[in-house]
N, C-alpha and C positions, 0 to 999 in steps of 0.2 A: 616268083618274082616278088610277091607281096611279103613272103617269109623273109626274103633277104632284106627287104626294106625295114621291116620290123626289127630284125636282128641288128641292123646298122644303127637304128635309133637307140636301142638299148645299149649297144656297144659304146656308141659316143656318149650316151648319158652316164653309163657307168664310168667311163673314162673321165668325164667331167667331175663326177663326185669324188673319184679317187684323187685327181689333181687338186680338187678344193680342199679335201681333208689334209692332203700332203702340205698344201700351201698355208692353210689357216689353222690346222690342228683339229682335234677331235671335238672341241667345245664350240666350233664356229657355228654350228647348227642352232645352238641356243642363242647366240648373239644376234643371228640373223632374225629369229622369231621376235626377240625383244625389240629390235629396230623397227620391225613391221608394226608392232603394237604401239610403239611410241609415235610412229607417224599417223597412224589412225586416230589415237587420242589427241594429239595436237590439232588435227583437223577438226574434231568435235569442239574443242575449246575455242578455237578461232570462230567457228560458226556461232557459238553461244554468246560470246562477247559482242559480235557484230550484230546479232539479232536483237540483244537486250538494248544496245545503244539506239538502234533504229526504232525499237518499240517505244522507248521512253520519249523520243523526239515526237513520234507520231501521236502518242497520248497527250503530250503537252499542246501540240497543235489542235488536237480535237477539243481539249478542255477550254482553251481560249477562244475557240470558235463557237462553243455553246453557252458558256457562263457569262453573266453580265459583268462589266467592270467593277473593281473594288471601290466602295464609297470613300469619299474624302475624310469622313468622320472617323472611320476605322483606321485609316492611315494616320490620322492625327493622334489617336489614342496609342497606337503602336509607337509613334515617335515619342509621346510623353512617357511611355513605359521604359523606352530605351534611354531616355534622358537621365540625368543625375538626380537621384531622389533628394527631396528637401528634408533638412534636419528638423525633427520634432522636438520642441523644447518642453521639458517636463518639470513642473514646479514640485520640488521635493517636500514642500510644507504640507502636512497632513492634519495635525491637531492643533497647531499653534504653539506647541511646546517642543522645543528642540530635544529635550531629554527623552521625549516619547518618540519623536519622528525618527531619530537615528536608528534605534533597534527595530522599529517597525519597517523602515526602508530595507534593513537587512533581511527581515523575514519575507518581505515581498520578493526581494532578489533571490533568495534561496528557494522560495516556492516556485518561481518562474523557471529557475535553472533545473530544478529536479523533477518538476511535473510537466513542463512544456518544451523546454529547449531540446531535451534529448530526442524527442520524436519530431519536432518541427524542422530541425535542421536537416533531417533526412528527406524532407519534401522541398525546402526552399532556403536560399541564403538571404532573402529579403528580410531586413530588421524592422520594416514598417509595422508589420502585423504585431510583433512582440511589443514594440513601443506603444502601440495603440491599446493593447491589452493592459499594459502597466498603467497607462493613463486612465483607463476605465476603472481599474481596481482602485487607484488612488482617489478618483472622484467619488466612488462609493464610500471609501474610508473617511473622506472629508465630511460627506453628508451624515454618515453615522456618528462621527465625532461631534458635529455641530448639534445633532439631536440629543446626544447623551449629556451635553453640557446644559441643555435647557430643561432636563428632567430633574425633579426633586426625588432623589433615591431614598430618602429617609422612610416614607410610608411603605415602600416596597420591602425594604430590608427588615423593618420593625413590625410590619403587619402582614402583607401579602405573602412574603416568603415563608413566615412561620405558619401562617394559615394553610398554605399549600402542604407543608410537611405534616402538620397535625392532621389535616383531612386525609392525607395519603395513609397515615398511621391508623386512623379511625377505620377506613375502608379495610386495611389489612386485618385489624382486630375483628371486624365483623365477619370477614371471610373465615378466619380461625374459629370463631364461635359457631359459624354454620357447619364447619367440618367436624367439630367436637360433638355436635349433636347427632352425627351419623353413628350407627351402630357397628358398621363394618370397619374394623381397624385399617384394613388395607385401603379403604377409601380415604380415611382420615390422613394416612401418610403419603398418599400419591401426590406428587407435585402438580400434575395436570388438574387434579381436583381443586387444589388450592387456587391455581390460576383462574379456573372457571368461576369459583366462588368469589374471587377478588373482583373480576370484571363485572360479574352480576351485581355485586354491591355497589361498584362504582356507577353503574347505569342507574341503580335505584337512587343514588344520591344526586348525580348530575342530571338525570332524566333524559337529556338529549345528546349526551356525549358518552362514548365508550371507546377507549383507546386500545382494544384488544388486537385489532387487525394491525395497527401500527407497531405494537410491541411484540407481537408473535409471528408475524409474516414479513419475511425479508422483502418480498415483492412490494407489498403494500407500504412498508416503511420507506422504500426508495421512491415510490410514488408520492407519498406525503411530503418528503423532503424536497422533491422536485417542485411540487406545487408551491411549497412555503418559499423556497429560494426564488422562484419566479416572481412572487409577490414582493419580496424584499428587493429584487433587482429593479422592479417597477418603481419602488419608492426611493431607491438610492441612486440609480442611474440617471444621466441626463436622457431626455426623450429620444434623441438621435441614436444613442448607443442602445437603448432598450429595444427600439423598432428594428434594429439590425438583428434579424433572426439568428444568423449564424453566430454572431457574437453572444447574443443572449443564451442560446442553447449551450454554447460552449462554457460560458461562465457558470451557468446553472449546473451542469454536470460536474465541473471542477468543485463548485462550492458544496454541492449535495454529497457526492460520492468521495471526493477527495479530502474535504475538511470535516464536515459535519458528521457524516457517518462513522468514520474512524474515531472521532472524538467521543461520540455517543457510545460506541463499542467499549471504549476504554473506561469512561465514567460509570458505565453500568456493570462492568465486570466485578462480581463479588470478591474476587481475590484482590483486585486493585483497591477496592473500598476497604477491605480488611487491612492491607498494607498501609493505606492512608490513615486509618484510624490509629494504628500503631505509631506512625510518624507524627500525627498531630499531638499525641500525648506521650511523646517519647521521653519527656523530662520526668514523667511520673514513675516512681519506683515500682517494681513488680511486687505485688502483693501475694505472698505464699499462700495465705488463707483463701484469697480469691481464686487462686490457681487450683487449689484442691476442691473448692466448691464447684468450679466449672467442670472439673473431671467427674464429680459425683452427680452432677446435675444433667450432663450431656446425654442426649439420646441417640448420638451418632457413633456407632462402633468404629467407623473409619477414623474419627478424630482420636479415639482412644488407642487404636492400633498405631497411628502415626506417632503419637507421644511415646508409646511403649517402645517402638523401634528406635527412636532418638535416645531413650533412656538406655537401652541395650548397647547402643553405639558408644554412649558416654561411659557406661560401665566397663566396656572392653578397653577403652582408652585409659581409664583410671587404674585398672588392674595391671595394665602394661607398664605403668610407671615404676621406676626403681628409686624408691625414697627410703629415707631413714630418719630417725630422730623425731623431732616435733611434727615434721611434715606428714609422717605416717598417720598421725592422729587425725590431722585435717582430711587426709585422703579417706580414712575409714568413715569419718563423719559424712563425707560427700557420698560414699558408696552406700551407706545406710539410708541416707535420704532418697537416693535414686532407687534403691530397692523397695522403699515404702511407696513411691510413686508408681513403680511397676506393679506392685501389689494392688493398689488402687485401680489402675487401668484394667488389670485382669479381673478383678472382682466385678467391676462395672460391666465389662464385656460379657462376662459369664452370666450376669443377671439379665442383660438385655437379650442375649441369645436364647436363654432358657425360658423367657416369657415370665420371669418371676419379679418383674418390675412392679413395686407396689407404692402407692401414694403414701408419703410419710405421715400425712394427717390421718389417713385410715389406719395405718399400722400402729400409730401412737394411740389411737382411740381403742384398739383391740387390746393392746398390751397394758395400757393404763398406767404405765410407769412415768408419771409426769411431775414436774416441779410444781410446787405449790406457791402461788403468789397470794399473799394476805390481801383481805378485802381492803384494808386501809391503803395499801399501795395501789390497788386497782383504782380506787376512787381519785387518786391524784395524778394518774398517768394518762396522758391524752389518748394513746392508742388502746391501752387496756380499758379505759372508761368507754371508749366507743363500742367495743364488743359486749361490755356489761350492759350498756344501754340498749343494744340490740336484743339481748337476752331478755331483759326486763320488759321491753316492748312486746316480745313474743309471749311472755307470761302474763301480759296485761297489767303489770305492776309498775309502769313507768312513773306513775305518780309518786310512789314511795321514793325512787331515786331522785326524782326532780325536786321533791321537798327537801331532802338532805342537801342537794347542791344549792337550792335557792337560799336555804338558811345560812350556808356558808358564805354566799354572796352578801346576804344581809349583814353578817358579823363583820365581814371585811369593810364593807362600806360604812357601817356604823362606827367602827373603830377609827377609820380615817376621818370621818366627819367630826367626831368628837374631838379628835386630836387637832383638827384644824380650828375647831372652836376654842380649845384650850390655848393653842399657840397664839390665836388672835387676841385673847384676853391678856396673855402675858406680854404681848407687844403693845398693849394699850389701844388696840383697835376695838371700835364698837361692832359688835355682831350680836344679834338677838339669839339668846340661847333658847328662848321659847319657840322661835321659828324652826330652829334645827330640831329640837325635841319633838315639835309637832310633825315635821316631815318624817322623822324616824318613826313616830307613832303611826302615821298613815301607812308607811312601808310595811310595819309589822302587822297592822290590821289587814293590809292587802294580802299578805302571805297567809294569815289565818283564814280570811274569807276564801282564798283560792284552794286551800288543801284540807282545812280542819273543820270549817263550819258546816252547818247542816245543808247549806245550799251548794257546797263544794261538789264539783263533778269532774273527774272522780275524786272521792274523798279518802284521805289516808286513814285507815282504821287504827285508832289509838284508844286506850281506855278513857272512858268519859271523865274520870276524876282528873287526870292529867290535862285533858283539854279544858276542863272547867277551871282549873287552877291557872292555866295560861290566859284564858279569857279574863279572869279577874285581875291578873297582873297587867294586862293591856289596858283595862279600864281604869285602874286605880294607881298605877305606878308609872314612873317615867321609863320609857323604853331604854334598854341597855343592850350592848352586843350580845350578852349572855342569856337573853330572855327566852330563847327557844332551846337552851341547852338540854333541858330534862327530856323534851319530846324527841329532840334529835338524837340523843343517846339511845332512846328506846327504838327509834327507826333504824339506827345503825345495828343494834342487837337484833332486830327483826330481820334485816337483810342477811346478817351473819349467821343466824342460827335457824332460821326458818328453812326447812328442807326445799321449799319451792324456789328459793332464791340462790344465795351463794353456794351452799353445798351441791345443789343440782347443777349450777352453772359449771362447777368444776368437772362435771361428768358429761358436759354438752360439747358438740362439735365446735361451737363458738369459742370455747375455752382452748381447744387444741389450735384453732386458727389464731387465737390471741398469742399463744406461745410462739407460734411460727412467725408472727409479725414482730415479736420482741426477740427474735433469734435465740429463744430458749428451748427449741425443739431440735433435738439431735437427729442426724440422718440415721436410718437403720443400718446396722452392721451386718456383715455377711461372713459367716465363718464355716468351716468345714467340720464335720462330725462323722461318726461311724455310720450314721444313718443317711447320710447325704448332706446336702447344703442346707443350712438352717437360717431363717431370718430371725434376727433379734433386735430388740429396740430398747434403748436406754435413755430416757429423757430426764432422768433425775440429776441434779447437779452433783459434780464430783468434786466440789471444792472444799469439803470438810477437811480442816488441817488437823492432822495427827502427827505432831512433831514430838520427838523425844528430847527433852532438855538435856539428857546425858549425851545424846548425839551432838547437840549444838555446842556443848561445852567440853567435848571430849578432847579437843585440841589443847594448845598451850595458852588458851585465853584465861586470864585471871579475872574472874567476875568481880572481885573486890576492887579492881583497878578503876581509875576515874578516867573517863573518856571525854576528849574535847575534839570537835569536828567542825569544820567550815568549808565552804565551797570556795576554792582559790582561783578557779579559772573556768571558762566556758568556751567551748569550741563547736564547730559544725563538722560532722563526719559524713563521708559517703562511702557506703559499703555496698558493692554490687549494684550501684545505681539507687540505692535507698539513702536518703538524706535525713539525718537526725541530729538533735543537739546532744552533746556529751559534757557532763559536769565533772570537774576534778575536785574530789573531796580530800582535803588534807586531814588526816587523823593523828591525833596525839594522845597516847595512853600513858598515864602516870601510874606505875606499878606500886605495890605496897612496900617494896624495898627502897623506893625513892628514885628508881631508874625511870627512863622515859623511852618509849618506842614511838617512832614516827613513820608513817607511810602514806601513800596516796592510793586512792581507789577511784574507779571511774564508773559513773552511773548515768543511765538515761532517765528521762522523765518517767517513762513506763516502769522503770525499776522503782522509783519512788511511789508510783501509783500502786503497784503490786504490794510493796511493803506496807503502804498505809492501809490497804484493804485487809491485809493479813492481821495487823495488829488491832484494827477496829473491830474485826470479827471476834478476836480473842478477848479484847478489853473494851467492851462497849461503853464503859464509863468514860473513855477517853475521846469518844466521838465529838462531844460538844467542845472539847478543848483543842484537840489537834485539827487544823484546817489545812488541807493541802491545796496548793494553788490549782485553779481549775485548768482544763485542757483548752486548747485553741486550735482550730483546724486550719484557718487561713492566717498567712503572714506569721507563722510560728517559728520562722528562721530569722525574723528581723532582729537586728542587733539591739535595738531599744527594748524589744520584748524579752530577748533572752537576758538582758541585764536585770529587768524587772523581775523576771521568774527566778533568777539567781538570788536576788535579794529575798524574795518570798520563801524560797527553799531554805535559805540560810536561817531565816526566822523560825521555819518549821523545825530544822535540826537543833537549834538552840533551845527551843521550847521542849523538844524531845529529850535532850540530854541534860536538862535541869536537874540538879541533885535532888530537889524536892520530889520531882516526877519520879526518878529512879527509886527513891525511898518509898513513895507511895505504891508503886508497881514494880516490885523486885523481879517478878516473873517476865518483865519486859526486857531485861538485860540481855538474855540469849538472842533475842530477835534482833536487838540493835547491834550486838557484836557480829551477828551473821551478816547483817546488812552492810556494815563498814569494813568487813574483812577485804583484804586485797585479793579478790577472787571473783569469778563470774557468779552473779547473784542468782540463786535458785528461787524461782517464783513461788513455789509451793502450792500454786493453784493451777488447775487446768484452765484452758481458754474459756471453756463453757462456764465454769464457776465465775471467772472474771467478768464475763458478759452479764451474768446474773447480778453481780455486785454493781456493775456499772449502771444497771437499770434501777435497782432496788435501793441501794444505799443513799443516793441522792434524794430519794423520796422520803427519807425519814424526817426531815424538816417539813412535815406535811402541811403546817399552816400556811407557810409562805407559798408552796406549790399549788395548794388548793386555791388560794386567793388568786394566783395568776391564771389558773385554769378557768375559774369563774369569771375573772375580769375579762377573758378573751370571749365570753359569750356575747352575741349581739344583743343590743337593747336590754341588757341585764342591769341589776342594781349595781354590780361591781364596775360596770363600764362607766358610770356617770359620776365619778368623784367630783369633777368640776361642775356637773350639771345637777347634782343631786338636790341642791337648794331650790331648783326650779320645778322639777317635775318628779320628785321621788314617789309620790303616791301613785301617779299614772303608771310609771314604769314597773312598780312593784306588782301591779295587777297584770301588766302586759308580759312580765317575765314568764309566768307560768304558761301562758298561751304560746309564746315563742318556743319554749323548751318542749312543750307537748307536740308542737308541729315539727320541731327540728329532727325528731327521730325518724320521720318518713324520708324516703329516697326522693330527691328532687333533681331535676336536670342541673348541670353545672353553670355557674356564673350568672344566675338570674336571666334565664332566656327570654327572648321576646315572645309575646303571646302568639298563639296558633302556629308554633314551630315545632315540628317533630325533631328532637335533638338527634336522634339516631339516623335520620335520613336527610341531613342537610350538611352543608359545610360548617366547619367549626366556627368561623367568624360570624355566620348567620345567628348564632345564639347570643352574641354580645349585644346588649343595649348600649347604645352610644352614650347614654346619660349615666350609666353605672359608675364608671371610673375612666378618667382621662389619662391615668398614669400608663404610659406605654410599656415600661418594663414589667409592671405588675401584670398587665393584661397578657403579655407575651409569656411570662413565666406560668401563669394560671392555665393558659392554653396548652402549653407543652406538658405541664404536670397533669392536667386532666387526661390527655390522651396517652401519654407515655405510661402513667401509673394507674389509669382507669379509676380515677377518684370519684367520678360521678356515682359509683356504686356505693361510696360511703354516705353515712348520714350527714345531714346538713350542718350539724353541730361541729363535726370534725372538719368539714370543708371550710367553715368560717374560721375555725382555729387556724387552719392552714393559711388562709388568706391574711389573717392578722399577723401571723408570724412572718410572712413574706413582706408585708408592708413594713413591719419593724425592721426586717433585715435590710431592705432597700433604703429606708430612711437612715438607719444607723450607718450604712456603708457610704451612701452618696448624699443623703439629705435631699434638699429640693433641687439639686443640680443634675438629677439623673437623666432627665430628658435632654438637657444641653450636652451631657457627656456622650449620649448615644448619637446626637446630631454631629458632635465633634468627631466621634469615631467613624461614623459614615463618610464624613468629609475627608478624614484621613485615608480611609480605604479607597476613596475615588480621587485622591490627589494626584497631580502629575508624577510626583516622585514614585508613589505606590503603583500607578498604572505602568510607568516605565519599568519598574521592577518585575511586574507581572509579564510584560512582553519579553524582557530579558530572560526570565525563567522559561517561558515558552520556547524561545529561540534556543536556548541552551539545551532544552530537553529534546527538541525534535532535531536540531542541527548541532550536536556537540563538536566543537572545534570547526564549525562551518561545513560539516559533513553530515548528510542525512543519516539519522540513526536507523539501524536495522531493526526490523520487528523482532522483539525479544521472543524467544521460544516459550511456549506455554509451560508453566512450572508443573512439576510432577505432582500427582494427587497427594502423596504423603506430605510434601511441603505445604501445599495449600491447606491441608487439614490442620497442620500445626500452626499455620498462620491464623486460622479460624480460632483455635484455642487461645492463642496469644492475644488476639483482638478482644475476645470475650473477657479474658482475664484483665486486660488493661481497663476496659470500660467498667467492670465491676469494681476494680481496685480504686478508681478515682472517686467513687461515690463517697461523700463524707458521712461520718457517723451521725451527724446532726440531721441529715435527711432521713436516715433510717429511723431516727427516734421520732421524727415528725409523722411519717406515713407508714412506717413498718418495715422490717428488714425483708420479709418475704415479698411484700409488694414491690419494694425497690428492686430486688432481684428479678422478679417476673417482668417488670417494666423494662429493665435494661435489656434482658435477654429478648423481649418481644421486639424491640428496636433493632437488635442485631439480626434476629431471624428475618426480619423484613428486608434487610440488605442482602440476604443470601439467595434471592431469586432474581435473575437477570432481567426477565420481562418486567418485573415490578420496578426494578431500578430504571428501566428505560421509560416506563410510564412517568416516574418522578422526574426524570431529566426533561422529558417533553413538557411536563406541567411547568417546571421552572422556566424553560425556554419560551413557552407561551406567555407566562406572566411577565417576563422581560420585554417581549415584543409588545404586549398591551401597555406596558408602562412607557416604552420608548415612542410608541405611536398612538397616543390616546385619542387623536382626532379621527383615526380610521376605525373601521368596524371589524377589528380583529376577532372579537368574541363571536360574532355571527360567522365569520370565516372558518373558525375552528369548529363550530357546530356543524357547519356544512362539510368540512373535511372528515370529521369523525362520524358523521351520521351514515357513512357507507357501511358500518358494521352491521352484520346480520342481527346481532343482538339488538341494535337500535330499532331496526325494522320490525323485529318480533315485538319489542316493547311497545312501539307505536301502535301496531295492529291490536295488541291486547288492550291497550288504553282506549283506542277507538271502540272496540267491542264492548268494553265496560261502559262507556258513555252512551252507547245506543241502548243498552239495557235500562 
């Protein structure tokens, strides 16, 4: 029974399945399952939505039942926030000058757009915050502008700024000297050692300040800038804005990290400074001699390799050119020049890498092939006389030299005084001749007592017969300018022939240094040989002229022809950036057959100078007759000056071509023909020999130059032409004392008492009563530190001071202070300030778009920029400066300044010093100096120095 029932169930079930499949198809089972799942899922969704709605309603009922009701004040604030915001009116006036305000407003707009808007609008669309920031920035600028107008900037620019720079240079020089004292070469060349020495020297000078942490630690630098910016915001912002912490911190970060830090990074970048140097003196022509000097003096192989790579690139380009005719000669000359530069670079690199770098002074002393400067020329040249003075002091024979110079001073003064007396008598003026002669007698007796009498100390040793004859003349005859001639000649012969003096001086290291200062010491050459590389030195002049007259006259020149020449035109040429004057000479030659030849040739002043040196050396008798117009360094392209020089050169040519002159010097004709030929003029002398002539030939008129040198001595007989009638006797005795003391090294510029010149700021050495001439003080400060002149004897230093005084008076007269004030006023005028702001705007936002950060230039380009900057600096130095302080001293001073700018931490230090000086000038009523001491006293060096100082005081 149970089995039948089970069978019937399965039967009916199977029948149902069969009928279902027949009715709905074989996939109906899957549809059924899908419908069931959808039903179940829909049920779950309905339950979830219903539960969520009921839960939210329940939570809202619970919240209102437990929390207190909302206060009316909060509701009022919400209503005000939802209400329409009030318009903030911004006064666009900032400085009171519309030409400044307009570009400044653009700068503010660009800064807000690129530094604030881009992130603020992602947080809020409310403009109120942005407008308040703009108003705050404008308030600060208005306050800054008001304070700037109240400041007298002249003392800062003429004294403080120069003092900060000179002091920075002094610290750098002291650091270099400390490194040079170390025996290990690796320590001397290590950059970190230089930085440590520099900041140690700074601490010794400043005593309470050391900026090492600010300049060498990025973290401490940001902290310092934040502190400084917060102080500035306190001074510039309204109290309400400053006490708003969010606003203050926001502005502090923008000013410190968005403005000051990037600006300081750029200003302290050595590569940027090198580019700025080149840009500043871009109008100066590139000096080929200075370029070669830099290559020979550099100790950086990377610089030489960079120049060599550029030379190879240029060579490859020139060799790829397809040229013919005259162009091929130009290309060949350029290739030869580039090959020479390449050889110089390779030679220098090889010497540096091989460790064979030798000081030129030591090498010259070892080889001994030196040019000889006669004693008569040494005695009349400022630089040469300085070294001879040092040598005579070393030998204990300074009295002999001082006697000779004093007698020269007496002769000049006596001649001038007697000439004044004779002129007065011719004009009918009354002047007592007995008074003048009495004063001259007193001066002569003073010299006799100072150097020749028994009580003289030290006494010039002369034969007693000559001294007795001089004493008799002084007692019995009227004094004359020539009264000391006999003994002076003997003193000169003593210095010339005595082995202790001039002969030994020529073998002394001081003589080598003298030649280096006169630029008469050649660099050592480097040549290859079978045995290896050999150092050689040639310091002798190569300027001896060995010309063949047959060679000069081998052309179609008829020496019997009569020449006429005159300068018909003058022009200014620019050749590869080098500007010079060019004179057109029209030459007419009348031949023996009656025919005439006419042509034009073109000569520079340097060609005239070379030609003049050439014929004067060959025909010394013409030196007193032929006078070439002198050189001029400044304003030598002025039209008025060129016309005057044209006239003078024409006079020179007419005198040279005078028939009587040609008849007297027939050997002169080939030289003149060669000079006037229509071709490039061959100098005939090497550059070294021309330098020798430049120094020596002008000294042949020794009487005038000696008188000038002696007249420049302080408190000497020669100084007092106008005062001689009042105190001749007193000064004649004082002369010897001054000259005797002048040989010793003294601190520069008459320092104040009890001041260590090496451990104080430069301005601390100036006595306020010494000289109130601002430009002279500034020039002396810079020259002292740049060229290290305090190492020179006081005689030369006073000469330099007198020359600078004469230069300033001759250039500007008594208006120099007014001109400086006018220039400072011009630099700070609204027009100039507007131009500064526009330049800043165009630099950071060209065409109104934020400039992208330029990629760091590759090392090779930076090294070539270093070479170009050094070459430009050395090339702008006038020859007159080299003649005053020496060529070697000039080069070392310029390169020292350049090397100082190649260390970024030191540049940062200088920028911060300038920034601190500006803030102290802007806010003199606030205690910024104490603030800076407090900020910089965090350095560990300051703490160690203070502890060391306290321990020494306890002892």
